[in-house]
N, C-alpha and C positions, 0 to 999 in steps of 0.2 A: 470558401474558408475553409481551412484545416482544421483537425481536434486541436493541435498544440499551439495553432495561432488564436484560438477562441480561448483555450484555458491554457495558456503558459506557465502557470504555477505548478502544474502538474510534471513539470520536467525538473523540479527541485527534489530530490530523492527524500530530502527529510520531510518535505510537505506530504509527500506521496505516502510515506510510510505512515504518519501520523492519520492522516486522512484514511487509509484502509483499515488501520488498526481502530480507530473510533467507529467505522461503518460495520465492520466485521463484531466487535464489542456489542454495541448497540443490537443490533440484529440478533445475535445470540441471546442477550437478555430479554428480547421481548419473544424469546419462544421459550423462555425460562431453561436455559441452559447457561449455567453459571461457569464460566472459564476466566482464570484469573488475566487479567490484561495484561501482566509480564509474560505469559505463555503466549499470547496472540501476536505481542510485538515482536517475539522470538520467530515466529512463524513467518511472520511477514518479512522479516530481515533475511530468513533464508530464501524465501520464493523469490523476494527482488535480485537477491545475490544470484540465484540461479538463471533467472532470466539475464542477468548482465554477463554471465559466464557463456551462455549460449549465443550471445551476441544480440540478442533482441536489444534495440536500442532505446530505452525508456527516456534517458537523461542528456543534456546536452552537454558537450565539453567544455 
């Protein structure tokens, strides 16, 4: 079974963005590093956009 077959919801860009934001925010909070969630949202959006422009296929058409 391939990764995207097991977790098809990860092909949804908004779901992936929310999940990554949540994971990063909670991990940093556990390490007592307070960063505004809005800043993490912007960083995640930039990284996903860069991956799309490079041709890394995350999302189904």
